[in-house]
C-alpha positions as CSV (number, residue, x, y, z in Angstrom):
1,M,-18.5,25.3,74.3
2,A,-18.8,23.3,71.0
3,I,-16.4,20.3,70.7
4,Q,-13.9,20.8,67.5
5,K,-14.2,18.2,64.9
6,R,-12.3,17.7,62.2
7,E,-12.0,15.9,58.6
8,I,-9.9,13.7,57.1
9,T,-9.4,11.7,53.8
10,V,-8.4,7.7,54.8
11,T,-5.3,7.4,52.8
12,E,-4.5,3.7,53.7
13,K,-6.5,0.8,53.8
14,A,-6.0,-0.7,57.2
15,L,-9.4,-0.2,58.3
16,E,-11.2,-1.6,55.1
17,P,-13.5,-3.2,54.1
18,I,-14.9,-1.0,57.0
19,I,-13.8,2.1,56.4
20,P,-12.3,2.2,52.7
21,V,-9.7,4.4,51.4
22,G,-10.8,7.6,49.8
23,A,-13.5,8.1,52.6
24,T,-13.7,11.1,54.6
25,V,-14.3,10.6,58.7
26,V,-14.6,13.2,60.7
27,C,-12.8,12.8,64.3
28,C,-12.1,14.5,67.5
29,G,-9.2,14.9,69.4
30,K,-10.7,16.1,72.7
31,I,-12.2,12.9,73.6
32,A,-10.5,9.7,74.7
33,P,-10.9,6.6,72.5
34,E,-13.0,3.6,74.1
35,P,-12.2,0.0,73.2
36,G,-13.5,-0.6,69.6
37,D,-13.5,2.5,68.5
38,F,-11.7,3.3,65.5
39,I,-8.8,6.2,65.6
40,V,-6.4,7.9,64.0
41,Y,-3.2,8.5,65.2
42,F,-0.6,11.1,64.3
43,P,2.6,10.2,65.2
44,E,5.0,13.5,65.5
45,N,7.2,12.2,62.5
46,G,5.1,9.5,60.2
47,V,2.0,9.3,58.1
48,P,-1.3,9.0,59.9
49,L,-2.6,5.5,61.0
50,F,-6.0,4.9,60.7
51,R,-6.7,1.8,63.3
52,K,-9.2,0.2,65.7
53,W,-8.4,0.9,69.2
54,R,-8.1,-2.7,71.5
55,V,-7.3,-2.2,75.2
56,L,-5.3,-5.4,76.0
57,K,-5.6,-7.7,79.2
58,D,-2.3,-6.1,80.5
59,R,-3.6,-2.8,79.8
60,T,-1.5,-2.0,76.7
61,I,-2.8,-0.6,73.4
62,L,-3.6,-2.5,70.4
63,L,-3.7,-0.3,67.1
64,E,-5.6,-3.2,65.5
65,A,-5.5,-3.0,61.7
66,Q,-8.8,-4.6,60.0
67,N,-7.5,-6.4,57.5
68,K,-4.2,-9.2,56.8
69,D,-2.5,-6.6,54.4
70,S,-1.5,-4.0,57.4
71,D,0.2,-3.8,60.6
72,S,-1.1,-3.6,63.8
73,Y,0.9,-2.1,66.4
74,R,1.3,-2.3,70.6
75,S,2.2,0.2,73.1
76,T,1.0,2.0,76.0
77,A,-1.6,4.7,75.9
78,E,1.1,7.4,77.5
79,E,3.5,6.3,75.3
80,L,1.2,7.2,72.1
81,K,-0.3,10.3,73.6
82,K,3.9,11.0,74.1
83,R,4.6,10.7,70.6
84,G,1.7,11.6,68.7
85,K,-1.9,13.0,68.8
86,I,-5.2,10.5,68.8
87,Y,-8.2,11.4,67.1
88,V,-11.1,9.4,67.8
89,I,-13.2,8.6,64.3
90,L,-17.0,9.7,64.9
91,S,-18.6,9.2,61.6
92,M,-17.7,8.8,57.9
93,N,-18.7,9.5,54.7
94,R,-17.5,8.3,51.1
95,T,-15.8,10.6,48.1
96,F,-17.8,8.8,45.0
97,R,-16.0,11.4,42.5
98,T,-13.1,14.3,42.6
99,L,-13.7,17.6,41.4
100,S,-11.7,16.9,38.4
101,G,-13.9,14.0,37.6
102,D,-11.9,11.3,38.3
103,A,-13.6,8.4,39.5
104,P,-11.9,6.3,42.4
105,E,-10.4,3.2,42.1
106,R,-13.4,0.9,43.6
107,A,-16.9,2.9,42.8
108,E,-19.6,2.3,44.8
109,E,-23.5,3.0,44.9
110,P,-23.6,6.6,46.0
111,A,-25.1,6.7,49.7
112,A,-27.6,9.1,48.9
113,S,-29.8,6.7,47.0
114,A,-29.5,4.3,50.2
115,S,-32.4,4.1,53.1
116,A,-32.4,3.0,56.4
117,E,-34.5,-0.2,54.6
118,D,-31.2,-0.8,52.5
119,F,-29.3,-2.2,55.9
120,L,-29.7,-4.5,58.6
121,T,-28.7,-4.5,62.0
122,F,-26.3,-7.6,63.4
123,P,-29.3,-9.3,65.3
124,E,-31.7,-9.0,61.8
125,A,-28.9,-10.3,59.6
126,M,-28.0,-13.2,62.1
127,A,-31.9,-13.9,62.7
128,I,-31.9,-14.2,58.6
129,L,-29.1,-16.4,58.2
130,K,-30.6,-18.7,61.0
131,V,-26.4,-18.5,62.1
132,K,-24.8,-17.7,65.7
133,R,-22.8,-14.6,66.5
134,T,-19.2,-16.0,65.9
135,R,-20.3,-17.2,62.4
136,M,-21.6,-13.8,61.6
137,Y,-18.6,-12.0,62.6
138,E,-16.8,-14.5,60.4
139,L,-18.4,-13.3,57.3
140,L,-18.7,-9.5,58.2
141,Q,-15.2,-9.5,59.3
142,S,-13.5,-11.2,56.3
143,G,-15.8,-9.4,54.0
144,T,-17.7,-12.1,52.6
145,I,-21.0,-9.8,53.5
146,K,-20.8,-6.2,53.0
147,A,-21.1,-4.2,56.2
148,S,-20.2,-1.0,57.9
149,K,-19.2,-0.7,61.8
150,L,-18.4,2.6,63.3
151,G,-18.2,2.4,66.7
152,R,-19.8,-0.8,68.0
153,L,-23.1,-0.9,65.6
154,W,-22.6,-3.0,62.8
155,R,-25.1,-2.2,59.6
156,I,-25.0,-4.7,57.0
157,E,-26.1,-4.4,53.4
158,R,-28.8,-6.5,52.7
159,S,-28.4,-6.8,48.7
160,S,-25.0,-7.7,49.9
161,L,-26.6,-10.5,52.3
162,N,-29.1,-11.3,49.8
163,E,-26.6,-12.1,47.0
164,F,-24.3,-14.2,50.1
165,I,-27.9,-16.1,50.2
166,R,-28.7,-16.4,46.8
167,G,-24.4,-17.6,45.9
168,C,-24.8,-20.7,48.9
169,R,-27.8,-21.4,47.2
170,K,-26.0,-22.5,43.9
C-alpha cells in the first residue's frame, strides 16, 4: 500500500530562509516526525504552522521557527496529536509564477536552470571557506549564505558562497 502524500503551499515565513513563503511542500501525515524534521502542524481551530520538530531533554517538543520574526511553540507530542494533525515535510519546490501571471514578492532564479554543480554539501562549503562547523552553521542559519535544508542535509548555493567570498575580499 502506497503512503498518501499531500501538497501544501507555505503561507508563513517561520521556516525562511530555508523554506520560503510560496513554496509547495510535499508532506505525509502517516509517518512520525524525527528530531530535525520540518513539519506542518494543523491545529483543530487555527491556521497551519510550519516549523522544525525538536525534542528537548525533558522529552517535550519544540516547534521551532527558523527566523526571529516568528514564534516557536513548546508542548508534548501527545498534546499536539490530541489538538491537531502533524505532517512531516518530505520535499519542496518553489512556485515562481502564478497562473494569473503575477510574480511572487521575492522572485528567484527558476530551479529548472539549476544543476547539481550549482550546489555544495556542508563539508564542501566548510572546506572552501576553511571554517569550523559552528561558524558554517552561523552563516547558513543567519541567511548570510543561501542554502536549503530538508531533513538533515544542507545544500549550499555555490553562487551565494562565491558572493560571500567576494564580499569578504573587499
